[in-house]
Residue frames relative to the residue before (quaternion, step in Angstrom):
aa qw qx qy qz dx dy dz
M 1.0000 0.0000 0.0000 0.0000 0.00 0.00 0.00
L 0.6215 0.5261 -0.3349 0.4741 3.61 0.99 -0.76
G 0.6426 0.5415 -0.3143 0.4416 3.57 0.91 -0.97
A 0.6596 0.5022 -0.3026 0.4702 3.61 0.95 -0.93
N 0.6572 0.5020 -0.3125 0.4674 3.59 0.97 -0.88
V 0.6496 0.5040 -0.3285 0.4649 3.62 0.95 -0.79
M 0.6585 0.5055 -0.3247 0.4533 3.57 0.93 -0.85
A 0.6410 0.5253 -0.3163 0.4618 3.59 0.97 -0.84
Q 0.6931 0.4723 -0.2749 0.4701 3.57 0.92 -0.93
N 0.7324 0.4658 -0.2217 0.4443 3.57 1.08 -0.72
A 0.3940 0.7412 -0.4869 0.2413 3.60 1.17 -0.15
G 0.8643 0.1317 -0.1270 0.4685 3.50 -0.77 1.16
S 0.7773 0.2650 -0.1708 0.5445 3.59 1.23 -0.06
G 0.8364 -0.0221 -0.0244 0.5472 3.51 -0.24 1.27
T 0.5136 -0.6348 0.4748 0.3283 3.53 -1.26 -0.17
V 0.6765 -0.4778 0.3743 0.4172 3.51 -1.32 0.29
L 0.6513 0.5186 -0.3155 0.4553 3.58 0.97 -0.86
D 0.6119 0.5514 -0.3546 0.4425 3.61 0.97 -0.74
T 0.6730 0.5053 -0.2746 0.4652 3.53 0.98 -0.91
L 0.6550 0.5200 -0.2995 0.4592 3.53 0.97 -0.93
F 0.6727 0.4857 -0.2962 0.4731 3.58 0.93 -0.89
A 0.6308 0.5181 -0.3457 0.4628 3.60 0.99 -0.70
K 0.6747 0.4879 -0.2959 0.4681 3.55 0.92 -0.85
L 0.6202 0.5443 -0.3369 0.4535 3.59 1.08 -0.75
Q 0.6183 0.5508 -0.3564 0.4328 3.62 0.96 -0.71
D 0.7709 0.3897 -0.1838 0.4690 3.58 0.96 -0.89
A 0.5194 0.6886 -0.3994 0.3108 3.55 1.23 -0.37
T 0.1285 -0.7928 0.5929 0.0591 3.58 -1.05 0.74
D 0.6319 0.5318 -0.3263 0.4598 3.59 1.13 -0.59
P 0.4938 -0.6921 0.4382 0.2918 3.63 -0.69 1.07
V 0.6542 0.4902 -0.3420 0.4634 3.66 0.97 -0.69
A 0.6365 0.5153 -0.3297 0.4696 3.60 1.02 -0.76
I 0.6307 0.5294 -0.3304 0.4612 3.59 0.96 -0.85
Q 0.6712 0.4851 -0.3045 0.4706 3.59 0.83 -0.98
T 0.6597 0.5147 -0.3079 0.4529 3.61 0.94 -0.82
L 0.6620 0.4927 -0.3008 0.4781 3.57 0.97 -0.84
E 0.6222 0.5221 -0.3379 0.4754 3.63 0.95 -0.81
A 0.6721 0.4928 -0.3033 0.4620 3.62 0.84 -0.93
A 0.6403 0.5198 -0.3165 0.4687 3.60 1.04 -0.81
I 0.6342 0.5164 -0.3314 0.4704 3.60 0.99 -0.72
W 0.6657 0.4839 -0.3009 0.4818 3.60 0.91 -0.89
E 0.6144 0.5373 -0.3424 0.4654 3.57 1.09 -0.69
Q 0.6422 0.5166 -0.3142 0.4711 3.58 0.95 -0.83
W 0.6561 0.5202 -0.3047 0.4540 3.60 0.98 -0.85
T 0.7277 0.4142 -0.2363 0.4930 3.61 1.10 -0.66
M 0.4869 0.6437 -0.4471 0.3856 3.59 1.27 0.01
V 0.0223 0.7718 -0.6320 0.0656 3.52 -0.68 1.18
P 0.4062 -0.7512 0.4605 0.2423 3.60 -0.52 1.11
D 0.6758 0.4826 -0.2965 0.4717 3.56 1.00 -0.84
Q 0.4889 -0.7109 0.4330 0.2611 3.59 -0.69 1.13
Q 0.6764 0.4861 -0.3036 0.4627 3.59 0.91 -0.88
Q 0.6530 0.4962 -0.3118 0.4798 3.58 0.98 -0.80
R 0.6246 0.5310 -0.3372 0.4628 3.59 0.99 -0.76
A 0.6484 0.5281 -0.3003 0.4587 3.55 0.96 -0.97
M 0.6490 0.5101 -0.3109 0.4711 3.55 1.03 -0.86
L 0.6388 0.5168 -0.3263 0.4674 3.61 0.95 -0.84
M 0.6821 0.4749 -0.2970 0.4701 3.62 0.85 -0.88
R 0.6214 0.5221 -0.3460 0.4708 3.60 1.04 -0.74
G 0.6569 0.5062 -0.3112 0.4641 3.62 0.88 -0.83
I 0.6446 0.5038 -0.3243 0.4749 3.59 0.96 -0.78
T 0.6597 0.5004 -0.3164 0.4628 3.56 0.93 -0.85
E 0.6296 0.5224 -0.3271 0.4729 3.57 0.96 -0.81
M 0.6632 0.4981 -0.3148 0.4614 3.60 0.90 -0.92
N 0.6716 0.5045 -0.3010 0.4514 3.58 0.92 -0.89
Q 0.6892 0.4388 -0.2602 0.5145 3.56 1.18 -0.57
R 0.4797 -0.7043 0.4000 0.3374 3.59 1.37 0.26
E 0.4213 0.6310 -0.5103 0.4048 3.58 1.14 0.71
L 0.0512 -0.8869 0.4585 0.0247 3.50 0.72 1.17
K 0.6436 0.5116 -0.3466 0.4515 3.58 0.89 -0.75
S 0.6610 0.4969 -0.3128 0.4672 3.56 0.94 -0.83
S 0.6420 0.5210 -0.3318 0.4543 3.60 1.01 -0.80
V 0.6285 0.5205 -0.3341 0.4716 3.62 0.99 -0.77
E 0.6476 0.5050 -0.3182 0.4737 3.58 0.96 -0.83
T 0.6531 0.5055 -0.3192 0.4648 3.63 0.95 -0.79
F 0.6904 0.4677 -0.2888 0.4703 3.54 0.83 -0.99
T 0.6023 0.5510 -0.3597 0.4520 3.62 1.08 -0.63
R 0.6361 0.5083 -0.3344 0.4745 3.60 0.97 -0.80
L 0.6669 0.5071 -0.2994 0.4565 3.56 1.00 -0.88
V 0.6346 0.5121 -0.3255 0.4786 3.61 0.97 -0.79
E 0.6594 0.4912 -0.3142 0.4745 3.62 0.98 -0.76
T 0.6833 0.4921 -0.2742 0.4646 3.58 1.05 -0.76
A 0.8070 0.0722 0.0336 0.5851 3.53 0.98 -1.02
P 0.0903 -0.8595 0.5007 0.0478 3.62 0.48 1.16
E 0.5995 0.5786 -0.3621 0.4180 3.60 1.20 -0.33
L 0.5796 0.6122 -0.3735 0.3869 3.63 1.17 -0.38
S 0.3320 -0.7787 0.4987 0.1864 3.61 -0.21 1.25
E 0.6842 0.5038 -0.3129 0.4244 3.58 0.90 -0.82
A 0.5608 0.5708 -0.4052 0.4421 3.61 1.16 -0.39
W 0.6600 0.4962 -0.2936 0.4817 3.54 1.04 -0.89
N 0.6650 0.5223 -0.3030 0.4395 3.56 0.95 -0.91
K 0.6540 0.4987 -0.3179 0.4718 3.60 0.96 -0.84
R 0.6541 0.4837 -0.3371 0.4738 3.58 0.92 -0.80
A 0.5967 0.5524 -0.3635 0.4545 3.64 1.05 -0.69
T 0.6560 0.5111 -0.3104 0.4605 3.56 0.97 -0.87
A 0.6515 0.5064 -0.3186 0.4665 3.59 0.93 -0.85
Y 0.6470 0.5026 -0.3237 0.4733 3.59 0.94 -0.79
W 0.6204 0.5394 -0.3325 0.4621 3.59 1.04 -0.82
L 0.6617 0.5131 -0.3009 0.4565 3.57 0.91 -0.94
M 0.6719 0.4738 -0.2805 0.4954 3.58 1.18 -0.62
G 0.5132 -0.6596 0.4116 0.3636 3.58 1.26 -0.19
N 0.5202 0.6238 -0.4160 0.4089 3.56 1.26 0.24
F 0.1366 -0.8536 0.4991 0.0593 3.55 0.33 1.30
T 0.5995 0.5726 -0.3672 0.4216 3.60 1.03 -0.70
A 0.7008 0.4570 -0.2682 0.4776 3.58 0.86 -0.98
S 0.6154 0.5545 -0.3231 0.4576 3.54 1.06 -0.77
L 0.6586 0.5130 -0.3014 0.4608 3.57 0.89 -0.96
A 0.6449 0.5248 -0.3260 0.4499 3.57 0.92 -0.92
D 0.6992 0.4616 -0.2746 0.4719 3.62 0.91 -0.90
I 0.5835 0.5385 -0.3753 0.4782 3.62 1.10 -0.55
C 0.6528 0.5132 -0.3230 0.4540 3.58 0.87 -0.85
E 0.6378 0.5120 -0.3146 0.4817 3.57 1.07 -0.77
T 0.6142 0.5611 -0.3365 0.4413 3.55 1.05 -0.82
V 0.7413 0.4212 -0.2417 0.4633 3.61 0.71 -1.08
K 0.5395 0.5663 -0.4167 0.4632 3.61 1.17 -0.25
R 0.7362 0.4142 -0.2250 0.4857 3.60 1.01 -0.82
E 0.7761 0.0898 -0.0444 0.6226 3.59 1.13 -0.65
P 0.1928 -0.8460 0.4882 0.0933 3.60 0.14 1.29
R 0.6642 0.4800 -0.3146 0.4790 3.62 1.29 -0.07
H 0.3951 0.7626 -0.4485 0.2475 3.58 1.25 0.10
F 0.2012 -0.8296 0.5132 0.0884 3.56 0.13 1.29
G 0.5956 0.5557 -0.3578 0.4566 3.57 1.14 -0.55
A 0.6592 0.4908 -0.3082 0.4792 3.59 0.92 -0.86
Y 0.6630 0.4957 -0.3181 0.4622 3.61 0.94 -0.86
S 0.6108 0.5382 -0.3472 0.4656 3.61 1.06 -0.69
G 0.6637 0.4951 -0.2947 0.4770 3.54 0.93 -0.90
L 0.6248 0.5297 -0.3320 0.4678 3.57 0.99 -0.82
G 0.6567 0.5161 -0.3039 0.4582 3.58 0.95 -0.93
M 0.6508 0.5111 -0.3259 0.4573 3.61 0.93 -0.82
I 0.6727 0.4916 -0.2994 0.4649 3.59 0.91 -0.89
R 0.6725 0.4941 -0.3053 0.4587 3.56 0.88 -0.92
A 0.6254 0.5152 -0.3358 0.4802 3.63 1.06 -0.71
E 0.6509 0.5138 -0.3188 0.4590 3.59 0.92 -0.86
M 0.6993 0.4553 -0.2596 0.4861 3.59 1.07 -0.74
G 0.5209 -0.6624 0.3989 0.3617 3.62 1.32 0.04
E 0.5023 0.6182 -0.4391 0.4155 3.61 1.26 0.34
N 0.1269 -0.8715 0.4691 0.0666 3.55 0.50 1.27
A 0.6537 0.5165 -0.3242 0.4482 3.58 0.91 -0.82
R 0.6603 0.4883 -0.3000 0.4854 3.57 0.99 -0.82
A 0.6226 0.5153 -0.3468 0.4760 3.60 1.03 -0.71
V 0.6417 0.5067 -0.3304 0.4716 3.60 0.91 -0.80
A 0.6394 0.5182 -0.3350 0.4588 3.65 0.87 -0.84
A 0.6766 0.4895 -0.2970 0.4629 3.60 0.92 -0.88
F 0.6805 0.4855 -0.2913 0.4652 3.57 0.89 -0.93
E 0.6272 0.5322 -0.3435 0.4532 3.60 1.06 -0.65
L 0.6490 0.4861 -0.3189 0.4908 3.57 1.10 -0.61
A 0.5980 0.5356 -0.3636 0.4726 3.58 1.06 -0.65
R 0.6772 0.4915 -0.2760 0.4729 3.57 0.96 -0.96
K 0.5953 0.5677 -0.3730 0.4293 3.62 1.04 -0.68
W 0.7565 0.3760 -0.2041 0.4946 3.58 0.86 -0.98
N 0.7856 0.0779 -0.0800 0.6086 3.62 1.14 -0.38
P 0.1762 -0.8353 0.5142 0.0819 3.60 0.01 1.27
H 0.6433 0.5682 -0.2943 0.4204 3.57 1.27 -0.11
I 0.4007 0.7196 -0.4930 0.2805 3.60 1.19 0.18
V 0.4466 -0.7265 0.4604 0.2467 3.54 -0.63 1.15
G 0.8506 0.1848 -0.1689 0.4624 3.52 -0.96 1.00
I 0.4904 0.7071 -0.4296 0.2738 3.62 1.16 -0.17
D 0.6229 0.5460 -0.3475 0.4394 3.58 1.04 -0.72
S 0.6775 0.4774 -0.3056 0.4688 3.59 0.88 -0.84
E 0.6418 0.5141 -0.3289 0.4643 3.61 1.07 -0.72
I 0.6203 0.5229 -0.3427 0.4737 3.59 0.98 -0.68
E 0.6731 0.4944 -0.2899 0.4674 3.59 0.88 -0.91
R 0.6304 0.5377 -0.3252 0.4558 3.56 1.03 -0.84
L 0.6992 0.4738 -0.2664 0.4643 3.53 0.89 -0.98
K 0.6128 0.5394 -0.3409 0.4662 3.59 1.05 -0.74
A 0.6473 0.5269 -0.3148 0.4521 3.58 1.01 -0.82
L 0.6417 0.5136 -0.3248 0.4678 3.61 1.14 -0.61
G 0.4147 -0.7643 0.4202 0.2595 3.59 1.26 -0.29
G 0.3203 0.7284 -0.5730 0.1959 3.49 -1.35 -0.05
D 0.4704 -0.6790 0.4906 0.2776 3.52 -1.05 0.75
V 0.4043 -0.6828 0.5449 0.2708 3.58 -1.05 0.76
P 0.3244 -0.7639 0.5227 0.1951 3.59 -0.62 1.11
A 0.6724 -0.4879 0.3611 0.4237 3.59 -1.27 0.31
D 0.7186 0.2863 -0.1819 0.6071 3.60 1.16 -0.64
P 0.2296 -0.8533 0.4448 0.1463 3.61 0.27 1.25
L 0.7355 0.3868 -0.2462 0.4988 3.61 1.06 -0.56
G 0.4089 -0.7079 0.4735 0.3279 3.55 1.20 -0.47
C 0.5021 0.6561 -0.4057 0.3909 3.57 1.22 0.56
G 0.5948 -0.6024 0.3691 0.3835 3.59 1.17 0.34
Q 0.6840 0.3861 -0.2728 0.5555 3.56 1.27 0.34
R 0.4875 -0.6757 0.4666 0.2968 3.54 -0.81 0.95
I 0.8160 0.2073 -0.0810 0.5336 3.60 0.94 -0.80
A 0.1023 0.8330 -0.5381 0.0782 3.62 1.09 0.58
G 0.8650 0.0986 -0.1046 0.4808 3.49 -0.83 1.07
R 0.5930 0.5968 -0.3780 0.3865 3.57 1.15 -0.08
Q 0.7189 0.3468 -0.2565 0.5451 3.59 1.16 -0.26
V 0.0690 0.7691 -0.6317 0.0680 3.55 -0.80 0.94
D 0.0834 0.7509 -0.6507 0.0762 3.52 -0.72 1.07
K 0.0067 -0.8316 0.5518 -0.0628 3.55 -0.07 1.33
T 0.3859 0.7458 -0.4741 0.2648 3.61 1.12 0.48
C-alpha cells in the first residue's frame, strides 16, 4: 500500500526511491520506518526483465539455503548480463562475505555504491568488513554513510563511537573503493 501511495504521489517528479529516502529521513514511528526500509529494499530488487529477475531470485534463494558457491555463480551471470543492477552486485557481495572472501565482497560493495550511492545496506556491510579488518577509520566512514541514508539503523551510533575511540588515520580514499568521495555525492535531479 505504501508503495502504491508513493508511486501515485511521485508521478512525474523524481523517483520512487527519492521519495522513500526522503520519508525515511523524517520518519519517527517504528512501523513506518520498518515499512519504508522494506519498500526501499523492494525497489532495489525490482528488475523489469523477467529473466534477470528470475536469476536474482534464484541467487537469493541459493544464498538463503547456504548454497553459496551456486549463488555466487548465479549473481555473476546476472552481473555479466545486467551490470547496471546495483542489487546484483550487493547480493554477490553478501554471498562472498558469507564465504569469508572479504576481498571479493569489498570489490562488489564498491560496485554497488557506484551504482546506488544511497545503499545503506552495502555501506553497513562495508563498515562491518572494514572493522573486522582493523581498518577503523574506513569502517567509520562507511557506517557514517549508512547512517546518512538510513538514520534508523539499530546500534550504528554506538558502533561509530566505538570505532572512533579505537582511532586510526583517515586515508585519502576513506572507503577503499578507489574514489576519494565514493557515495558522498548524490545528485538524483
